C-alpha positions, -999 to +999 in steps of 0.1 A: -480+134-537-509+143-518-502+161-491-521+144-461-544+169-439-533+182-410-548+168-374-583+182-366-576+191-328-612+203-321-639+189-309-671+184-329-708+191-320-713+154-323-682+149-299-694+179-275-733+164-272-715+128-265-690+146-236-723+166-221-743+131-219-715+114-203-707+141-180-742+144-169-745+107-163-714+104-145-727+137-121-758+124-110-742+089-100-725+109-078-689+116-095-656+114-077-673+110-043-692+079-058-657+066-073-646+073-038-675+050-017-668+022-048-636+019-040-642+012-004-668-019-015-639-036-028-662-046-063-645-050-097-665-022-108-699-008-106-723-026-127-756-002-125-730+029-137-716+002-165-749-011-176-763+028-181-728+039-198-722+008-223-756-006-227-777+026-221-760+049-240-744+027-263-707+037-253-693+004-252-699-001-292-683+029-303-652+012-317-675-015-340-687-010-369-726-011-370-725-043-396-710-055-366-739-046-335-716-016-323-725+024-333-697+027-360-676+056-345-638+062-339-615+066-314-622+103-316-657+098-297-640+068-277-615+097-265-642+120-251-657+091-229-626+085-212-617+119-211-648+122-191-639+088-171-607+100-159-626+132-152-649+112-121-620+083-116-651+061-125-649+027-114-659+007-150-640-012-171-641+007-203-606+007-210-600-026-206-630-041-224-646-013-250-613-006-261-585-032-257-607-066-258-625-047-288-599-037-306-585-073-304-616-086-317-618-064-343-579-072-353-589-107-360-616-124-390-647-111-378-665-132-405-660-157-382-688-166-357-663-172-327-649-138-333-685-122-342-701-134-312-678-124-282-677-089-304-712-081-306-722-088-269-688-066-258-706-039-281-738-042-267-722-041-233-740-072-224-707-090-213-674-079-204-640-085-221-604-083-208-571-091-230-547-112-209-519-092-209-496-072-179-512-036-180-473-024-183-474-038-215-466-011-243-472-008-279-443-025-299-433-049-268-446-088-273-462-101-242-441-127-226-453-161-235-466-178-205-495-197-216-489-227-240-515-254-254-541-249-274-579-254-280-585-289-258-566-269-229-545-238-222-519-237-191-498-209-175-502-179-157-507-139-166-500-113-139-514-081-134-542-083-162-568-051-158-600-058-157-598-097-154-615-093-123-651-091-130-648-103-167-666-125-188-644-139-213-607-136-213-587-129-246-555-148-240-526-144-265-507-181-263-479-193-283-500-207-305-523-182-313-555-161-301-579-173-278-611-163-262-619-184-227-645-181-204-641-171-168-666-195-154-651-225-174-631-252-154-593-246-151-598-208-152-587-186-121-589-149-119-575-144-083-575-104-077-544-087-061-541-057-045-536-031-067-523+013-067-554+020-078-588+008-059-603+019-094-587-003-117-583-040-100-556-060-111-554-100-114-531-129-117-551-151-142-543-192-142-550-215-167-549-255-161-560-272-194-588-245-194-610-252-229-603-225-254-621-210-284-596-205-312-595-166-326-567-162-349-534-179-357-501-166-341-494-140-368-526-124-370-529-130-330-494-107-328-511-080-350-539-080-332-528-075-303-500-049-310-530-028-327-551-031-295-523-017-274-513+011-295-551+020-293-556+018-258-522+038-251-536+066-278-567+066-256-557+065-226-536+099-227-573+112-231-579+099-197-551+113-183-561+143-198-594+146-182-581+137-150-553+159-152-581+186-161-602+174-128-573+182-104-568+216-120-600+230-121-607+215-084-572+231-073-586+264-082-618+261-067-603+250-036-576+276-036-601+305-045-622+298-015-594+291+010-585+324+033-554+332+046-545+367+063-573+380+046-568+366+013-575+335-008-546+317-010-553+313-047-543+351-046-505+346-035-481+346-065-466+315-057-495+298-059-506+314-090-478+306-111-472+270-102-509+268-113-503+288-145-474+268-148-497+236-151-524+254-169-497+253-198-487+216-192-524+205-194-530+226-227-501+212-249-516+175-227-550+184-249-529+190-279-509+158-277-537+137-267-562+148-295-535+141-324-533+108-310-572+101-312-571+118-344-547+094-360-565+067-347-595+077-356-581+085-396-556+058-393-530+079-399-490+070-413-477+085-377-503+071-357-468+055-338-454+086-334-485+105-325-493+077-293-455+079-283-459+116-279-490+115-262-483+090-243-446+108-231-463+137-223-497+130-208-488+105-181-464+131-167-485+160-166-514+137-149-490+128-123-479+164-118-515+176-119-522+151-094-495+158-067-505+196-069-543+189-062-537+169-033-503+197-020-524+227-026-553+208-006-536+211+025-545+186+052-578+174+042-557+165+005-542+139+028-574+127+041-586+094+026-624+114+026-615+135+000-609+119-034-573+135-045-558+104-037-582+084-058-565+108-088-530+101-074-532+066-074-547+067-108-521+090-123-496+071-111-512+038-124-515+050-157-482+064-158-468+030-162-496+014-182-494+003-216-457+016-213-443+042-193-433+074-206-397+067-211-403+035-232-424+058-257-397+081-257-371+053-262-398+042-290-399+074-305-369+084-307-360+053-331-390+062-352-376+096-363-345+086-364-333+109-336-307+082-314-300+091-276-267+100-259-235+074-261-217+067-236 
């Protein structure tokens, strides 16, 4: 019996270079301050930033093989991009288009032009896609069947879809399979709703006899959507990690420069203990997020377990980091002008996206045969 290789939790030189390039771009575009300004514009995303990130740097096609028009990278590289996007709470549809939509199409028959065409367009960033399932849908949890019909006309409604506002193509699971629907087609209505996280808008999709392109039959469609949700949940942990790291770094910077009683408030023992405990949580979050990314990249048989562990931990760590950031900034942290509230809203939104920590712990208990308490 061959012993599986241990997970590689370290960053490669290629990943470090990618991180530096993405961070440089986001810093040049203003970082969190720009994200706050973008939130006030009420646009689905920043098209100029997305063009630079997705097309100029080629990150939209990281998960797509080169023969299909992508970069031929792995989930490890995509995880690095999401770390930096979490660090800056950038308003771009990377998770929804370059991860969820792309992985869904990769789960279909890519030899078919109906699949290869949209996939190449998503990979080069010329089009933006969205998987039309509610954002809270967890891996292994089938989305509710709310759309019926076929290629001649799909009808139904899907709520709380992330990335639908501003998308060019929707990948719609229906009772008869998976379909591609152009958002400009007759019978398609995408209605933005007010989200908690202003940097990741949600929308309600209403289809009324909308013409659609069939992509996969029901069985393959279920597998494709399940794989996309698992990949999305695993890589979402890296976004949560980046968010938590920014919150800790910003809080350390602020408390080191804020003085009371002639001393930096960061030198007070109670605050040092809180920040040290948060640092330990983030170290663990980094290990679980990297483990999930590596498992996805290598096709590990323990991928589902690695993803569940990452989401069960990283979601709560990101929220705790954002709460500490806001509280330890004092009065300025409660203002709209400081970006701390964007991080807390993103962290809370991410906590329920693609399954809550509790949902992932329940799944993990089943997979490792650890039943919960009875009675």
